[in-house]
C-alpha positions in Angstrom: -33.1 9.8 14.2 -32.3 8.9 17.8 -34.0 5.5 17.4 -32.2 5.0 14.2 -28.8 5.7 15.8 -29.6 3.3 18.7 -30.5 0.6 16.3 -27.4 1.2 14.2 -25.2 1.1 17.4 -26.8 -2.2 18.5 -26.2 -3.7 15.1 -22.5 -2.6 15.1 -22.0 -4.0 18.6 -23.5 -7.3 17.6 -21.2 -7.5 14.6 -18.2 -6.7 16.7 -19.2 -9.2 19.3 -19.5 -11.9 16.7 -16.0 -11.1 15.4 -14.6 -11.0 18.9 -16.1 -14.5 19.7 -14.6 -15.9 16.5 -11.2 -14.5 17.5 -11.4 -16.0 21.0 -12.4 -19.4 19.5 -9.4 -19.2 17.2 -7.1 -18.4 20.2 -8.5 -21.4 22.1 -7.8 -23.7 19.1 -4.2 -22.4 18.9 -3.6 -23.3 22.5 -3.9 -27.0 21.7 -2.0 -27.4 18.4 -2.3 -30.8 16.6 0.2 -31.6 13.8 -2.5 -32.9 11.4 -3.6 -31.6 8.0 -7.2 -31.5 9.2 -6.3 -29.2 12.1 -4.3 -26.9 9.9 -7.2 -26.7 7.4 -9.7 -26.0 10.2 -7.5 -23.1 11.5 -7.1 -21.8 8.0 -10.9 -21.8 7.5 -11.5 -20.0 10.8 -8.9 -17.3 9.9 -10.5 -16.8 6.5 -13.9 -16.5 8.2 -12.7 -13.9 10.6 -10.9 -11.9 7.8 -14.1 -12.0 5.6 -16.2 -10.8 8.6 -13.8 -7.9 9.3 -13.7 -6.9 5.6 -17.5 -7.0 5.3 -17.8 -4.8 8.4 -15.3 -2.3 7.1 -17.0 -2.2 3.6 -20.4 -1.7 5.2 -19.1 1.2 7.4 -17.4 2.7 4.4 -20.6 2.8 2.4 -22.5 4.3 5.3 -19.8 7.0 5.7 -20.0 7.8 1.9 -23.8 8.1 2.1 -23.5 10.4 5.1 -21.0 12.5 3.2 -23.3 12.8 0.2 -26.2 13.8 2.4 -24.0 16.3 4.2 -22.9 17.8 0.9 -26.6 18.1 -0.3 -27.6 19.7 3.0 -24.7 22.2 2.7 -25.8 23.1 -0.9 -29.4 23.6 0.3 -28.3 25.8 3.2 -26.3 27.9 0.8 -29.4 28.4 -1.4 -31.5 29.3 1.5 -28.9 31.7 2.8 -28.8 33.4 -0.6 -32.5 33.7 -0.7 -32.5 35.2 2.8 -29.8 37.6 1.7 -31.9 38.7 -1.3 -35.0 39.1 0.9 -33.0 41.2 3.4 -31.4 43.4 0.8 -34.9 44.2 -0.6 -35.6 46.4 2.5 -33.8 49.5 3.8 -32.6 47.5 6.9 -30.6 44.9 4.9 -27.4 45.2 6.9 -29.2 45.3 10.3 -31.0 42.0 9.7 -27.7 40.1 9.9 -26.9 41.7 13.2 -30.1 40.6 14.9 -29.8 37.7 17.3 -32.7 36.0 15.6 -30.9 35.9 12.3 -27.9 34.0 13.6 -27.5 30.3 13.0 -25.6 28.8 15.9 -23.1 26.1 15.3 -24.0 22.7 16.7 -22.0 21.7 19.8 -21.4 18.2 18.4 -19.8 19.7 15.3 -17.6 22.0 17.4 -16.2 18.9 19.1 -15.2 17.3 15.8 -14.4 20.2 13.4 -11.1 22.2 13.5 -11.1 25.5 15.3 -10.3 27.5 12.1 -13.3 25.9 10.3 -15.7 26.8 13.2 -14.3 30.4 13.3 -14.8 30.8 9.5 -18.4 29.5 9.7 -19.2 31.7 12.6 -17.7 34.7 10.8 -19.9 34.0 7.7 -23.0 33.6 9.9 -22.2 36.8 11.8 -21.4 38.9 8.8 -24.0 37.8 6.2 -22.5 34.8 4.3 -19.9 34.6 1.6 -20.7 38.0 0.2 -20.8 40.0 3.4 -24.4 40.9 3.2 -24.2 42.4 -0.3 -26.0 41.1 -3.4 -24.1 39.0 -6.0 -24.0 41.9 -8.5 -22.4 44.5 -6.2 -20.0 41.9 -4.6 -18.8 40.7 -8.0 -18.2 44.3 -9.2 -16.4 45.0 -5.9 -14.1 42.0 -6.4 -13.5 42.9 -10.1 -12.4 46.5 -9.3 -10.4 45.5 -6.2 -8.5 42.8 -8.2 -7.8 45.3 -11.0 -6.1 47.8 -8.5 -4.6 44.9 -6.5 -6.2 46.1 -3.3 -4.8 49.7 -3.4 -7.0 52.5 -2.0 -6.9 54.2 -5.4 -9.8 51.9 -6.5 -12.3 53.8 -4.3 -13.3 56.4 -7.0 -14.0 53.8 -9.7 -15.8 51.6 -7.1 -18.2 54.5 -6.2 -19.0 54.9 -10.0 -19.7 51.2 -10.5 -21.5 50.6 -7.1 -24.3 53.1 -7.3 -26.1 53.3 -4.0 -23.0 52.4 -2.0 -21.2 55.0 0.1 -17.5 55.3 0.7 -18.0 54.0 4.2 -19.9 51.0 2.9 -17.1 50.1 0.5 -14.4 50.6 3.2 -16.4 48.4 5.6 -16.9 45.8 2.9 -13.2 45.9 2.1 -12.3 45.3 5.8 -14.8 42.4 5.8 -13.2 41.0 2.7 -9.7 41.1 4.1 -10.8 39.3 7.2 -12.7 36.8 5.0 -9.6 36.0 3.0 -7.5 35.5 6.1 -10.0 33.2 7.8 -10.6 31.3 4.5 -6.9 30.7 4.1 -6.7 29.5 7.7 -9.6 27.2 7.1 -7.9 25.8 4.0 -4.6 25.3 5.8 -6.4 23.6 8.7 -8.3 21.2 6.4 -5.0 20.4 4.6 -3.3 19.6 8.0 -6.3 17.5 9.0 -6.1 15.5 5.8 -2.4 15.0 6.3 -3.0 13.8 9.9 -5.7 11.4 8.7 -3.3 10.1 6.0 -0.5 9.6 8.6 -2.9 7.8 10.9 -4.0 5.6 8.1 -0.3 4.7 7.2 0.5 4.1 10.9 -2.5 1.8 11.2 -1.4 0.0 8.0 2.1 -0.5 9.4 0.8 -1.8 12.7 -1.4 -4.2 10.8 1.5 -5.4 8.7 3.6 -5.8 11.9 1.0 -7.8 13.6 0.5 -10.0 10.6 4.3 -10.6 10.4 4.4 -11.5 14.1 1.5 -13.9 13.7 3.2 -15.5 10.7 6.5 -15.9 12.6 4.6 -17.5 15.5 2.9 -19.8 13.1 6.3 -20.8 11.5 7.7 -21.4 15.0 4.8 -23.6 16.0 5.2 -25.6 12.7 8.9 -26.0 13.3 8.3 -27.2 16.9 5.7 -29.7 15.6 8.2 -31.0 13.0 10.9 -31.4 15.7 8.4 -33.1 18.0 7.4 -35.5 15.3 11.1 -36.3 14.5 11.8 -37.0 18.2 8.7 -39.3 18.4 9.9 -41.2 15.3 13.4 -41.7 16.9 11.8 -42.8 20.2 9.6 -45.4 18.4 12.6 -46.6 16.4 14.6 -47.0 19.6 11.7 -49.0 21.1 11.7 -51.3 18.0 15.4 -51.9 18.5 15.0 -52.8 22.2 12.1 -55.1 21.3 14.2 -56.9 18.7 17.0 -57.4 21.3 14.5 -58.6 23.9 13.1 -61.0 21.3 16.5 -62.4 20.6 17.3 -62.8 24.3 13.9 -64.5 24.9 14.5 -66.9 22.1 17.9 -67.7 23.5 16.5 -68.2 27.0 13.8 -70.5 25.5 16.4 -72.5 23.7 18.4 -72.8 26.9 15.4 -74.0 28.8 14.7 -76.6 26.2 18.3 -77.8 26.4 18.0 -78.0 30.2 14.9 -80.2 29.9 16.6 -82.4 27.4 19.7 -82.6 29.7 17.5 -83.7 32.6 15.7 -86.3 30.6 18.9 -87.8 29.3 21.2 -87.7 32.3 22.1 -91.4 31.8 23.6 -90.7 28.4 26.8 -88.9 29.1 27.8 -88.3 25.5 24.4 -86.7 24.8 24.8 -84.5 27.8 28.2 -83.3 26.6 26.7 -82.7 23.2 23.9 -80.7 24.7 26.3 -78.6 26.7 28.4 -77.9 23.6 25.3 -76.9 21.7 24.2 -74.7 24.6 27.6 -72.9 24.6 27.5 -72.6 20.9 24.0 -71.1 21.1 25.0 -68.7 23.8 28.0 -67.7 21.8 25.8 -67.2 18.8 23.3 -65.1 20.8 26.2 -63.0 22.1 27.6 -62.5 18.6 24.2 -61.5 17.4 23.9 -58.9 20.1 27.4 -57.6 19.5 26.7 -57.5 15.8 23.6 -55.4 16.3 25.5 -53.0 18.6 28.4 -52.8 16.1 26.0 -52.0 13.3 24.3 -49.3 15.4 27.7 -47.8 16.3 29.0 -48.0 12.7 25.8 -46.2 11.5 26.3 -43.4 14.0 30.0 -43.1 13.1 29.1 -43.1 9.4 26.7 -40.2 9.9 29.4 -38.3 11.8 31.9 -38.9 9.1 29.4 -37.7 6.4 28.8 -34.5 8.4 32.5 -33.9 8.8 33.2 -34.6 5.1 30.4 -32.2 4.1 32.0 -29.5 6.3 35.5 -30.1 4.9 34.2 -30.0 1.3 32.4 -26.7 2.0 35.6 -25.3 3.5 37.7 -26.5 0.5 35.2 -25.0 -1.9 35.3 -21.6 -0.1 39.1 -21.7 0.0 39.3 -22.5 -3.8 36.8 -19.8 -4.6 38.8 -17.3 -2.6 42.0 -18.3 -4.4 40.3 -18.0 -7.8 38.9 -14.5 -6.9 42.4 -13.5 -5.7 44.0 -14.7 -9.0 41.3 -12.8 -11.1 42.0 -9.6 -9.0 45.8 -10.0 -9.5 45.4 -10.5 -13.2 43.1 -7.5 -13.5 45.6 -5.4 -11.5 48.4 -6.4 -13.8 46.4 -5.5 -16.9 45.6 -2.1 -15.4 49.3 -1.6 -14.5 50.3 -2.6 -18.1 47.8 -0.2 -19.6 49.0 2.6 -17.3 52.6 1.9 -18.3 51.7 2.0 -22.0 50.0 5.3 -21.5 53.1 6.8 -19.8 55.4 5.5 -22.6 53.1 7.0 -25.2 53.2 10.4 -23.4 57.0 10.2 -23.2 57.2 9.4 -26.9 55.1 12.4 -27.8 57.3 14.6 -25.7 60.7 13.2 -27.1 59.7 12.6 -30.8 61.0 15.4 -33.1 59.3 15.7 -36.5 61.5 17.2 -39.3 60.1 18.1 -42.7 62.4 17.6 -45.7 63.5 20.5 -47.8 65.4 19.4 -51.0 66.4 23.0 -51.9 68.7 23.1 -48.8 71.1 20.7 -50.6 72.4 23.5 -52.9 72.4 26.2 -50.3 75.3 26.9 -47.9 74.6 26.3 -44.3 74.0 29.1 -41.8 77.5 28.8 -40.3 79.1 29.0 -43.8 77.1 32.2 -44.5 78.3 33.7 -41.3 82.0 32.9 -42.0 82.1 34.0 -45.7 82.3 37.8 -45.2 85.2 37.5 -42.8 87.3 35.2 -45.0 86.9 37.0 -48.3 89.6 39.7 -47.9 92.1 37.3 -46.5 91.8 35.0 -49.4 92.5 37.9 -51.9 95.6 39.1 -50.1 97.2 35.7 -49.7 96.8 34.8 -53.5 100.1 33.3 -54.7 102.4 35.3 -57.3 104.0 33.2 -60.1 107.8 33.2 -60.4 107.9 34.6 -63.9 106.2 37.7 -62.7 108.4 38.3 -59.7 110.9 40.5 -61.6 108.4 42.8 -63.3 
């Protein structure tokens, strides 16, 4: 096993060294960046090669860890079976409980495991080794009956009588001692479960933190790559402008050289024809005309260059003014829409208030046709008071006055 571990360690170091060399080679390539498609493709292939190597290494390690976990689980199951057999052998004799207290029967925890396992897990395993496994030194039948009765009475001491009936061969002291062992077993087991849960949460947090760091590094690498690409584009644009300026200078020099050549030829002709005055004057005129033409050509080139520069500046200013005008128009349009919406809301609120006022003011009267033939309430109130007065004031005819 030692030789196997050494060989595995050497293999892992070799793989990591290979990945490290590829990364260093990529860093050297990135120091001298060339703005060519071939260079970009080469860098891309190197990055893919490094990524594939890292993924293959991680996958290989994951498979190894899974295999180790399977072997560990199988070993734990085998140990549990052997412990149960030893418990059954020990319980077959009269000194069953003393066997677990002997130093020779203890299984010490490996020091390497103590360095990696949580403290609660080690305490729980030591407790099991010290007290006789997961049943406290009892056989499966007695332990299951004990749990059944204890659960039935919910841990109250009143279960002792029934426990003595079911657990024949067990004294009250044995049951009390086993109850104390079980209480400690439950506490340590809960601590173990809580410790494993915290350990898993810690592993998950570490995994998430590593993932965030990886994403952050990838983002930084991508930003650097974009910055380099932008710098390359800017450099290429500057190179193009420099070459264009060189071409312009070359054209001007060519025009000047042509003019100088023409002037030289005119001078030679002037020397050869000194005797002919008219020809000499003509040559002078032609030379002046040519110089004027050369000067005009140079001025024309300079004017064209200046007009092109001014035209680009005007285009830029016009684009900015159009953008400002569009933003101003959009702002005014949004303001009008908001004002219109506010007026509509105000109108709706006004209509709601008027409707409420109408409901309060409106009086609904039901028609009763029988009231047309009945006297009003005021008439009914006045009728008893007026009746005697009308009888006493009745007029007496004149032909009855004497009787």
